[in-house]
C-alpha positions in Angstrom: -38.7 -20.2 -10.8 -41.8 -21.2 -8.3 -42.7 -18.0 -6.8 -41.4 -18.9 -3.6 -37.7 -19.4 -4.9 -35.5 -16.4 -4.5 -34.5 -14.5 -7.7 -30.5 -14.0 -8.2 -29.5 -10.0 -8.0 -28.8 -9.9 -11.8 -32.2 -11.0 -12.3 -33.9 -8.4 -10.5 -34.3 -4.8 -12.4 -32.9 -2.2 -10.8 -34.2 -0.6 -7.9 -34.1 2.9 -8.4 -34.5 3.5 -12.6 -33.2 7.1 -13.8 -36.4 8.9 -13.9 -37.5 8.3 -10.2 -37.9 11.5 -8.0 -35.4 11.1 -5.1 -34.3 13.0 -2.0 -31.0 13.7 -0.5 -30.9 14.5 3.1 -27.7 15.8 4.7 -27.3 15.6 8.2 -24.2 17.6 9.9 -23.4 18.0 13.4 -21.6 17.1 16.4 -21.6 13.4 16.7 -22.9 11.4 19.1 -23.8 7.9 19.3 -27.9 7.4 17.8 -27.7 9.9 14.7 -27.8 7.5 12.8 -30.1 5.1 13.9 -32.3 8.1 14.6 -32.5 10.2 11.4 -33.5 6.7 9.3 -36.3 5.7 12.7 -37.7 9.2 11.2 -37.6 8.5 7.6 -39.1 4.6 8.1 -42.3 6.5 9.4 -42.5 7.6 5.4 -42.1 4.4 3.6 -39.1 5.3 1.5 -36.4 3.0 -0.1 -32.5 3.6 0.9 -30.5 4.1 -2.4 -27.3 4.9 -1.1 -25.7 6.2 2.5 -22.6 8.0 3.2 -21.4 8.9 6.6 -18.1 10.5 7.7 -16.9 11.5 11.0 -13.9 14.0 11.5 -12.7 15.9 14.6 -15.7 14.8 16.5 -18.2 16.6 13.1 -20.6 13.9 11.3 -21.8 14.3 7.9 -24.6 12.0 7.2 -25.9 11.7 3.7 -28.6 9.3 2.6 -30.2 8.8 -0.9 -33.9 7.7 -0.4 -36.9 7.6 -2.7 -39.9 9.9 -2.8 -42.0 9.3 0.0 -46.2 8.7 -1.3 -47.5 11.7 -2.6 -48.3 14.2 -0.5 -46.4 13.4 2.1 -42.9 15.3 1.1 -43.6 18.3 2.5 -44.1 16.5 6.0 -41.2 14.2 5.6 -39.1 17.3 5.0 -40.4 19.0 8.1 -40.3 16.5 10.6 -36.3 15.6 9.7 -35.8 19.6 10.3 -37.4 19.3 13.9 -35.1 16.1 14.5 -32.3 17.6 13.2 -32.8 20.7 15.3 -33.7 18.1 18.3 -30.5 16.8 18.4 -29.2 20.4 18.0 -27.2 19.8 14.6 -28.5 20.9 10.5 -30.2 19.5 8.1 -30.2 19.9 4.0 -33.1 18.1 1.8 -32.4 18.1 -1.9 -34.8 16.9 -4.4 -33.3 15.1 -7.3 -33.9 12.1 -10.3 -32.8 8.6 -9.7 -29.7 7.5 -8.2 -25.4 8.5 -8.2 -24.9 9.2 -11.8 -22.4 6.3 -13.4 -18.7 6.6 -12.7 -16.8 6.6 -15.5 -14.8 4.0 -16.9 -11.0 3.6 -15.6 -10.9 3.2 -12.0 -7.9 3.9 -9.5 -6.8 4.2 -6.3 -3.8 6.8 -5.6 -2.5 6.5 -2.1 -0.6 9.7 -1.1 1.9 9.9 1.3 3.1 13.1 3.1 5.5 14.0 6.2 3.6 16.3 6.9 0.6 16.4 4.0 0.2 20.1 3.3 -2.8 21.7 1.5 -0.8 23.1 -1.0 0.1 19.1 -2.3 -3.1 17.9 -1.5 -4.2 20.8 -4.3 -1.9 20.0 -7.1 -2.1 16.3 -6.4 -6.6 16.8 -7.1 -5.6 19.3 -9.8 -3.7 16.8 -11.1 -5.8 14.1 -10.7 -8.9 16.5 -12.4 -6.3 17.0 -15.3 -6.0 13.7 -16.3 -9.7 13.4 -16.8 -10.7 11.9 -13.2 -13.1 12.1 -11.1 -12.3 12.0 -7.3 -15.2 9.5 -6.0 -14.2 9.2 -2.0 -11.3 10.1 0.4 -10.0 7.5 2.9 -7.1 8.9 5.5 -5.2 5.5 6.5 -3.2 6.6 8.9 -2.0 9.9 10.6 1.4 8.7 11.5 4.6 8.2 11.2 3.1 9.6 8.1 -0.1 11.5 6.7 -1.5 8.8 4.6 -4.7 9.1 2.3 -6.3 7.0 -0.2 -8.4 8.7 -3.2 -10.8 6.6 -5.4 -10.9 7.8 -8.9 -12.9 7.3 -11.7 -13.2 8.3 -15.6 -8.9 8.4 -15.9 -6.6 4.8 -16.8 -4.5 3.9 -14.1 -1.3 4.2 -16.6 -1.5 7.7 -18.0 -2.7 8.6 -14.2 0.5 7.2 -12.5 2.8 8.7 -15.0 0.8 12.2 -14.5 0.9 11.9 -10.5 4.6 10.6 -10.7 6.0 13.8 -12.1 3.4 15.8 -9.7 4.9 14.0 -6.8 8.8 14.3 -7.7 7.7 18.1 -7.8 6.3 18.3 -4.3 8.2 15.9 -2.3 5.6 13.6 -1.4 4.9 9.9 -2.5 1.9 8.5 -4.5 0.9 5.3 -5.7 -1.5 4.6 -8.5 -2.6 1.1 -8.8 -6.2 0.0 -10.0 -9.1 -0.7 -8.2 -9.9 -4.1 -7.9 -10.8 -7.2 -6.3 -7.1 -8.3 -7.3 -5.6 -5.7 -4.9 -6.8 -7.5 -1.8 -5.9 -10.4 -3.1 -2.1 -9.7 -3.9 -0.6 -12.7 -1.3 3.3 -12.3 -1.8 5.7 -9.9 -0.6 9.5 -9.9 -1.6 12.2 -7.5 -0.3 15.6 -6.9 -1.3 17.4 -7.0 2.5 20.4 -4.6 2.2 19.6 -1.1 2.9 15.5 -2.1 2.4 14.5 -4.7 5.4 17.8 -3.9 7.0 19.6 -0.7 7.3 23.0 -1.8 6.7 24.8 -3.2 4.0 25.6 -6.9 5.0 29.2 -6.7 2.8 30.2 -3.6 4.6 29.6 -5.2 8.0 31.9 -8.0 7.0 34.6 -5.3 5.8 34.8 -3.3 8.9 36.4 -6.6 10.4 38.5 -7.1 7.5 40.2 -3.3 7.6 38.2 -2.5 4.1 35.4 -1.3 4.5 35.8 1.8 2.3 37.1 -0.2 -0.6 34.1 -2.4 -0.4 31.6 0.5 0.2 33.1 2.5 -3.1 32.4 -0.3 -5.2 29.0 -1.3 -3.7 27.9 2.4 -4.1 28.8 2.0 -7.8 26.9 -1.4 -8.3 23.8 0.4 -6.9 23.9 3.1 -9.5 24.3 1.0 -12.1 27.8 2.1 -12.9 28.8 -1.8 -12.5 28.2 -4.8 -13.8 26.5 -6.4 -10.0 28.2 -10.1 -10.6 31.8 -8.7 -11.1 31.6 -6.3 -8.3 30.1 -8.8 -6.0 33.5 -10.9 -6.5 35.5 -8.0 -6.0 34.3 -7.2 -2.5 34.3 -10.4 -1.4 37.7 -10.9 -2.3 38.7 -8.6 0.3 37.5 -10.7 2.8 39.7 -13.8 1.8 41.1 -14.8 5.2 38.6 -13.3 7.7 37.6 -15.9 10.4 34.0 -17.3 10.2 33.4 -16.1 13.9 32.8 -13.2 12.6 29.9 -14.0 11.0 27.9 -14.0 14.3 29.3 -11.0 15.4 27.6 -9.5 11.5 24.4 -11.0 12.4 24.1 -9.3 15.8 25.2 -5.8 14.2 22.5 -6.1 11.6 19.7 -3.5 12.2 16.1 -3.8 10.9 14.7 -0.8 9.1 12.3 0.7 11.4 8.5 -0.7 10.4 10.0 -3.9 9.1 8.7 -6.4 12.0 5.1 -4.5 11.9 5.3 -5.1 8.2 5.8 -8.6 8.2 3.6 -9.8 11.4 0.7 -7.5 10.1 1.0 -9.0 6.5 1.5 -12.8 8.1 -1.7 -11.7 9.4 -3.5 -10.8 6.7 -2.3 -14.6 4.8 0.1 -13.0 3.1 3.6 -14.9 2.1 6.9 -13.0 2.7 10.1 -13.4 1.2 13.4 -11.6 0.4 15.9 -12.3 -2.1 19.2 -10.5 -1.6 22.7 -9.9 -3.3 24.1 -10.4 0.1 24.7 -13.7 2.1 22.8 -16.7 3.2 25.2 -16.6 6.7 22.8 -13.8 7.2 19.4 -13.9 5.2 18.8 -17.3 6.7 19.1 -16.2 10.4 16.4 -13.5 9.5 14.5 -16.2 7.8 13.9 -17.7 11.2 14.0 -14.5 13.5 11.5 -12.8 11.4 9.3 -16.3 10.2 10.0 -15.2 6.3 8.6 -18.3 4.2 11.5 -17.4 1.4 14.5 -16.4 1.5 17.7 -16.9 -0.9 21.3 -15.1 -1.1 24.7 -15.4 -2.5 26.8 -18.0 0.0 30.3 -17.0 1.5 32.4 -20.0 1.1 34.0 -21.0 4.4 37.0 -23.4 4.2 39.0 -24.5 7.4 37.1 -22.0 9.3 38.2 -19.0 7.3 36.6 -17.0 4.3 38.1 -17.9 1.0 36.8 -14.7 -0.5 34.5 -16.7 -2.8 31.0 -17.2 -3.1 29.0 -20.2 -4.3 26.4 -21.5 -6.0 24.0 -19.4 -8.0 24.5 -16.1 -8.0 22.0 -13.7 -6.9 21.9 -10.8 -9.1 19.6 -8.2 -10.7 18.5 -11.0 -13.2 18.6 -13.1 -10.3 16.2 -11.8 -8.1 13.4 -11.4 -10.7 13.8 -15.3 -11.4 13.6 -15.9 -8.0 10.3 -13.4 -7.4 8.7 -15.7 -10.2 9.9 -18.6 -8.7 8.7 -18.3 -5.3 5.1 -16.9 -6.8 5.2 -20.1 -8.7 5.8 -21.8 -5.1 3.2 -20.1 -3.3 0.6 -20.3 -6.1 0.1 -16.5 -6.6 0.3 -15.0 -9.8 3.1 -12.7 -10.5 0.3 -9.7 -10.9 -0.4 -10.4 -7.4 2.9 -9.9 -6.6 4.6 -7.1 -4.6 8.4 -6.2 -4.9 10.0 -3.6 -2.4 14.0 -2.8 -3.4 16.2 0.2 -3.6 18.7 -0.4 -5.7 19.5 -0.9 -9.5 19.8 -4.9 -9.0 16.4 -4.7 -7.9 14.9 -3.0 -11.0 14.1 -6.4 -12.8 12.4 -7.5 -9.9 10.8 -4.7 -9.5 9.3 -4.5 -13.0 8.2 -8.1 -12.9 6.2 -7.7 -9.5 2.6 -6.4 -9.8 3.4 -3.6 -7.5 7.1 -3.0 -7.5 7.9 -0.6 -4.9 11.1 2.1 -4.5 12.3 2.1 -1.4 14.5 5.2 -0.1 15.9 4.4 -3.6 18.8 5.9 -5.7 17.0 7.7 -8.5 17.4 5.7 -11.6 15.1 3.0 -9.3 12.2 5.6 -8.4 12.0 6.8 -12.0 11.1 3.1 -13.0 9.6 1.6 -10.2 5.7 1.9 -9.8 6.0 3.9 -7.0 8.8 4.9 -4.5 8.2 5.3 -0.7 10.8 8.0 0.5 10.4 8.0 4.0 12.4 5.8 6.7 9.9 3.3 7.7 9.3 0.2 6.2 5.4 -0.1 7.3 4.2 2.3 5.2 4.1 0.0 2.3 0.7 -1.3 4.5 -0.9 1.5 3.3 -0.2 1.0 -0.2 -2.1 -2.3 -0.4 -4.7 -0.1 1.6 -4.1 -1.5 4.9 -5.2 1.2 7.8 -2.9 2.4 10.7 -6.3 1.8 13.2 -6.1 -2.3 11.8 -2.6 -2.2 12.6 -2.6 -1.5 15.8 -6.1 -3.1 16.5 -4.6 -6.6 15.3 -1.5 -5.9 17.7 -3.9 -4.9 20.7 -5.8 -8.3 20.2 -2.6 -10.3 20.0 -1.0 -8.7 23.4 
């Protein structure tokens, strides 16, 4: 290797060995422009190297920490005096702590814990933090993702394996009444590129078959069977045929009426719009009907959509469905099919649903999210969201409310 040829970072020894003296410089006070530049201008006069930086601003108060190498011999006292004088001139406080080396290595096993509260109380935060510590985990960083419509914060945790941490926090979150998601940290989280949703009571607020049933005058009978199927008490395919049979003779013009009656879940458009901006592909699978999902696909720009198809003959519903039945196993099968078509590994998919017939899909995905789901689904899914805003799923992917709003403002 020639002297002028740059060396690969892996060939370069660590900048700060464990036995090298370092200084932790901490500045805190009222935030204003120029603080970070001013501190490092002050430190630059002493030929120190920057080892680490952390800065947090909360309600106009800044905490800025800089870990730097020790200055040349005889200059540490002058550095300390100069930094304190500069801080006083900025009406801030300074603290300088001597030490050795860099930060201690983080423990093996790294996870991201997202907590959604409405509101997020101090009691809840204490309990979550205590449970993380109880599993052997250490909280390295905490970051707020959103302040509305829920408060969402993310804990970066090291020293605990993801699955045991997820199990421990699932129990805690249920008792506290908050939503907690635990995913492994790493590049794969940023690479999740396919999101597949259930439709009824997930993407939309309604059960489509009940909208049809209302026009046929058999809404109560259909709703009773639907509820039992969603609880897992009935075989889905049998319940589907039983409910659809009640629609026999209904005029096909009802399809257009039902389409206008469908109500999107709050946050649905924001979720899909944001995911598409980020390069995600988005699809839906439904135990409902293509007569509605095809319309949703066109309106929302979805990449994939699959559902059952109501048979229509001579302008009337026959009370039968045609083609492949989309049931519990079918939804998982379609998730795999969509992932293959999208060129996305199954581990990098996200599935969202609320009913028992979504369970296979939720378990097959890299991240399965139970959205305002039945108890049996909440207990089996990777994580649960129990607030009525579908776009809160974005926070589970590490996307902040500020990023969403900035993208919206840019497009406007």
